[in-house]
N, C-alpha and C positions, 0 to 999 in steps of 0.2 A: 194408166190414169194416176196411179199413186205417185209416180215419179214427177209428173207435171204438177200435182197438188203440193208435193213436198217442196218443189222448186218455188212455187207461189208463196208458200208459208215462210220459207227461208228468206224471201225477199222483203218481208214485212218489217218496217222500222219499229222495233220493240219499244222505243222510247215514246212513241206517239199513241199507243193503244193499250188497253187493259186485257183484251182477249181477241181471239180470232174465231169468227163464226163461219162454219162450213155448211152450205146448203146442199149437202150430200147425204145419202143413206149409205148403207154398207156397200151397195152397188158392186156386186160380184167381187168383194174384198178389195175394191178400189181405194178404200181409206185405211186398210190394214197396215199397221206399222208407222203411221204418220206420227211425227214428233214436232214439238214446238217449244220455243223459249217462253212463249205466252200460253195461257190456258186456251185450249181448243174446245169450242162448243159445237157439238154435232148432234143432230136429231137421231133418236133411236128409231131408225127407219131401215127397212129392207132395201129400198131403192126409192126413186122419185114418185112412184105410185103411192107409197105411204104418205109422202108429203102432200100429194094432191087429194088424197082421200081424208086426211086430217088426223089419222092415228094408226099406230101399228096394229092395234086390235081389229080395227075395221078392215085393214088390208088383209090380215090373216084369215078373218072370218070369210071374207069374199073369195079370196084365193083358194081356201080349202074346199069351198062349195062350187067353185067354178074353174077347175083346171082347164088349161087350153085356151085361156083368155089373153088376147093381145090388146094392151091398153093404148089408147091414144088421147092426146090432149092438144090444146092450142099451141103450147110450147114446142111440141114436136112438129105439128102440121104447118105452122107458120113459116117454117124453113123450106117450104116446097116439098121436094122428095126428101124427107127427113132421113130415109134409110140409105140414100145414095152417097157414096164416097166421092162422087164427081161434083157434089154440091158442097162447096167449102164451108158453108154454114151448118151442114148436117152434123148431128152428134157423132156418128161414126168417123167422119173426116176430122172433127175436132179431137177425137180420141186417138188419132194417128192411124186408123185403119186405111189401107191403101187400095188402089184399083188392081184388078187382075194383071194388067200390063206392068204395073209397077212391081208387083210381086215376081212376075216372070223375069224382069230385068235384074231384080235383086237376088232371087233364089233359084231361077230356072223354072221351066214349064211344069215339070212333074210336081215340084214342091208348091208352086203357085196354085195348081189345081187342088192339091190337098188342103192348103190354107183356105181357099175359097169354099170348098166343101164343108170344112169345119166351121167357118164363120157363118155359113148359111144353114147349117143343120139345125133341126128343131122346129122349123116352120111347119113341118108336116104334123106336129103335135098340137097345133092351134086349130080352133073351130069357132071362135067368137071374137068380135071386136067389141070392146067397151070404151065408149067415149066418156071421159071425165069432164064434166062441165063445171068449171070454177067461176063461170060468169065473167071471165076475163076476155076482152076482145069480142068480135062478132062471131059468136060460136055457131050460129045457124049454118053458115057456109061450110064450116069444118064438119059439122054433124052430117051434112049432105055428102061430103066427100067420103067420110068413113062408111056411111050407109051404102054408098055406091061401091066401095071396095069390098064390103061384106057380101053384097049381092053378086059381085064378079067372082068372088072365091067360093060362094056357096056357104058362107059362114053365117052365124047368128049375129045380131047386132043389139047392143044394149047401151042405154045412157045412164051414167051414174052421177049423182050430185057431188060436186067437189066441195072441199072444205079447206079454207086457208088458215085454219087455227094454228097449225104448227109454224107457218111463216110469220103470223102475227106475234106469237109468243117469242119467236126468234128475234125479231126486230125490236120488240118491246123489252127485251132483257128478262122475260119471265121463264127462266131455264129450270123448270121443275125436273126432279130426278127421274120421274116416270117417262117424260118426253125427251129429255136430253141427257147426254153423257158429257161431262166436263173433264177434259184430260189435262191434268196439271203437268208442268214441265218435268221431264224425267220419266214420264209414263207414256204409253202408247196404247193402240187400239187393236182388238181382235174380235172376231165374231164370237158370240156366246153360245150359239145354237140353241137358245132358249127364248122365251117370250120378251126378254129385255133387248134382244137383237145383238147388241155390242157391249163389250166390257173392257176394263182397264187391264193392262199387264205391265 
């Protein structure tokens, strides 16, 4: 992901803009090491769940009390089978994750099996679906879909109210230090492993 983001950042015409805003959180270190000739504005967020819940504090409080929760939202569900790499609009496909057959062709069968096992590992640690309702789109049909999936897997189901506060601040240029990190040219990003999530280096 970081290589794709860096390529997009490098393609920006620096004569036309004052800053680049990234709608990403730390996302498994996907933004680590990014650099720009313009200031980069990035939310202090663990991942997209923070953005949908409205704050890093709310994310941490919920996550600490509810381990094993798999979050869903309209943004993931409207892509159909959002976890399938066969769906070109899915997040995994857009991140460059391939199908088993593609891995076999590229790396051989044994390596392909290992890659797929590694990519799929961790699902056994989940026991709950939480649907984040930001009131965007027709959420009722998506809620039904997630409830059905929860029943099928024998998981709990919970609905959480979404909060678009971070998105609104981002778009309105209200980049307070508690919510955003601004990376000036010559600096880059790394995880802080603290409550502020990311820091400059």
